[in-house]
C-alpha positions as CSV (number, residue, x, y, z in Angstrom):
1,X,-59.8,-95.4,59.7
2,X,-56.6,-94.3,61.4
3,X,-57.9,-95.4,64.7
4,X,-58.6,-98.9,63.3
5,X,-55.6,-99.4,61.1
6,X,-52.7,-97.1,62.0
7,X,-50.1,-98.5,64.3
8,X,-48.7,-95.4,65.9
9,X,-45.8,-97.0,67.7
10,X,-44.7,-98.7,64.5
11,X,-45.7,-95.8,62.3
12,X,-47.3,-98.1,59.7
13,X,-50.8,-98.9,58.5
14,X,-51.9,-102.5,59.1
15,X,-49.0,-104.9,58.7
16,X,-46.8,-102.4,56.8
17,X,-47.2,-103.7,53.3
18,X,-47.1,-101.4,50.3
19,X,-50.8,-101.1,49.6
20,X,-51.5,-100.5,53.3
21,X,-49.2,-97.5,53.2
22,X,-50.1,-96.2,49.7
23,X,-53.8,-96.1,50.0
24,X,-54.1,-93.8,53.1
25,X,-51.4,-91.5,51.4
26,X,-53.4,-91.4,48.2
27,X,-56.6,-90.0,50.0
28,X,-54.7,-87.7,52.2
29,X,-55.6,-89.2,55.6
30,X,-52.1,-89.8,57.0
31,X,-51.5,-87.5,59.9
32,X,-49.0,-84.9,58.8
33,X,-46.7,-85.7,61.7
34,X,-46.6,-89.3,60.6
35,X,-46.2,-88.9,56.8
36,X,-42.5,-89.2,56.7
37,X,-42.6,-92.3,58.8
38,X,-45.3,-93.9,56.7
39,X,-43.3,-93.0,53.6
40,X,-40.2,-94.6,55.0
41,X,-42.2,-97.8,55.8
42,X,-43.4,-97.9,52.3
43,X,-39.8,-97.5,51.0
44,X,-38.6,-100.1,53.5
45,X,-41.1,-102.6,52.3
46,X,-40.2,-102.0,48.7
47,X,-36.5,-102.6,49.5
48,X,-37.3,-105.6,51.7
49,X,-38.9,-107.1,48.6
50,X,-35.8,-106.4,46.4
51,X,-37.5,-103.4,44.8
52,X,-40.6,-105.4,43.7
53,X,-44.2,-104.7,44.0
54,X,-46.4,-106.5,46.6
55,X,-49.4,-104.5,45.6
56,X,-52.5,-105.6,43.8
57,X,-54.7,-103.6,41.5
58,X,-55.8,-101.0,44.2
59,X,-52.4,-100.3,45.6
60,X,-50.6,-100.3,42.2
61,X,-52.9,-97.7,40.9
62,X,-51.5,-95.1,43.3
63,X,-48.0,-96.4,44.1
64,X,-46.1,-94.9,41.3
65,X,-47.7,-91.5,41.7
66,X,-47.2,-91.5,45.5
67,X,-43.5,-92.3,45.0
68,X,-43.3,-89.3,42.6
69,X,-45.0,-87.1,45.3
70,X,-42.4,-88.3,47.7
71,X,-39.6,-87.3,45.3
72,X,-38.8,-90.9,44.7
73,X,-39.1,-91.3,41.0
74,X,-35.9,-93.2,41.1
75,X,-37.6,-96.0,43.1
76,X,-40.6,-95.9,40.9
77,X,-38.4,-96.3,37.8
78,X,-36.6,-99.3,39.4
79,X,-40.0,-100.9,40.0
80,X,-41.0,-100.2,36.4
81,X,-37.8,-101.5,34.9
82,X,-37.7,-104.9,36.8
83,X,-37.9,-107.9,34.6
84,X,-38.0,-110.6,37.2
85,X,-41.1,-111.9,39.0
86,X,-43.3,-110.2,40.1
87,X,-43.1,-107.1,37.9
88,X,-44.4,-105.5,34.8
89,X,-41.3,-106.4,32.9
90,X,-41.7,-110.0,33.9
91,X,-45.1,-110.0,32.2
92,X,-43.3,-109.2,28.9
93,X,-40.1,-111.2,29.0
94,X,-40.9,-114.4,30.9
95,X,-40.3,-117.7,29.1
96,X,-43.8,-119.2,30.1
97,X,-46.2,-116.8,28.5
98,X,-44.7,-113.5,27.3
99,X,-47.5,-110.8,27.5
100,X,-48.3,-108.1,25.1
101,X,-51.0,-106.7,27.5
102,X,-51.3,-106.4,31.2
103,X,-52.3,-109.5,33.1
104,X,-54.9,-109.6,35.9
105,X,-52.5,-111.2,38.4
106,X,-48.7,-111.1,38.8
107,X,-48.6,-114.9,38.8
108,X,-50.9,-115.5,35.8
109,X,-48.6,-118.0,34.0
110,X,-48.4,-120.1,37.1
111,X,-52.1,-120.1,37.8
112,X,-53.4,-121.3,34.4
113,X,-56.4,-119.8,32.5
114,X,-59.0,-119.8,35.2
115,X,-60.2,-116.2,36.0
116,X,-56.8,-114.7,35.0
117,X,-57.5,-112.2,32.3
118,X,-54.6,-111.6,29.8
119,X,-55.8,-108.2,28.9
120,X,-56.6,-106.4,32.2
121,X,-56.3,-102.7,32.0
122,X,-56.5,-102.2,35.8
123,X,-52.7,-102.5,35.9
124,X,-52.5,-99.9,33.2
125,X,-52.1,-97.2,35.9
126,X,-48.4,-97.4,35.2
127,X,-49.1,-95.7,31.9
128,X,-50.6,-92.8,33.7
129,X,-47.4,-92.5,35.6
130,X,-45.3,-92.6,32.4
131,X,-47.3,-89.6,31.0
132,X,-47.7,-87.6,34.2
133,X,-44.4,-88.2,36.1
134,X,-41.9,-89.0,33.3
135,X,-43.2,-87.1,30.2
136,X,-44.7,-84.4,32.5
137,X,-48.0,-84.1,30.7
138,X,-50.9,-83.2,33.0
139,X,-54.2,-81.3,32.7
140,X,-55.6,-78.3,34.5
141,X,-59.1,-79.1,33.3
142,X,-61.8,-79.4,36.0
143,X,-62.4,-83.0,37.1
144,X,-64.6,-84.7,34.6
145,X,-64.2,-81.9,32.0
146,X,-61.9,-84.1,29.9
147,X,-60.3,-83.2,26.6
148,X,-57.1,-81.8,27.9
149,X,-58.0,-78.2,26.9
150,X,-55.6,-76.8,29.6
151,X,-52.4,-78.6,29.8
152,X,-49.1,-78.5,31.6
153,X,-45.9,-79.9,30.3
154,X,-43.5,-80.1,33.2
155,X,-41.0,-83.0,33.1
156,X,-39.5,-84.0,36.4
157,X,-36.1,-83.3,37.5
158,X,-33.5,-85.8,36.3
159,X,-34.3,-89.3,37.3
160,X,-31.1,-91.4,37.8
161,X,-30.7,-93.9,35.1
162,X,-33.1,-92.2,32.7
163,X,-31.5,-90.6,29.7
164,X,-34.5,-89.2,27.9
165,X,-38.3,-89.3,27.8
166,X,-40.4,-88.7,24.7
167,X,-44.2,-88.9,25.1
168,X,-47.2,-88.2,23.0
169,X,-50.7,-88.3,24.3
170,X,-53.7,-88.4,21.9
171,X,-56.6,-86.3,23.1
172,X,-59.9,-85.3,21.5
173,X,-58.1,-82.0,20.8
174,X,-55.1,-83.5,19.1
175,X,-51.7,-84.8,20.2
176,X,-49.8,-83.5,23.1
177,X,-46.1,-84.1,22.9
178,X,-43.3,-83.8,25.4
179,X,-39.6,-84.5,24.7
């Protein structure tokens, strides 16, 4: 994979877009000596797009948690709080078709009904980030064990611009709350 897609002289995967950087980081195949450069490429692309997502479903799933791992919850929060196109906030506040659920595509109101689902949980990965990175609720259960029988509540360090986080997560063993 690295041989085919990593551009060593540029320190980017493929063309440098957000998903191309996030996916190799999410599966741990970025050479350790290149990680800081790939992370900087990711951040540069985010800033070059005025702190907006250019990811699709696959890249978005990992983007927010990767930013957290990089110590950049501030950037993740900016991405989450945007209300102009393309963003999660835009889905909710646009004047064309305000959403109450996640769309399949960022440009759903422009594309018409076609294949564009108006209730597409695949972009719901941002909710995972809210609980894990902001409320600090995680599980120590073995993969697949489920149930959140062994939990950690470890809210992150202060995120600039975020005054408080309250999160409640319903599990089969009851509510888990972090304030």
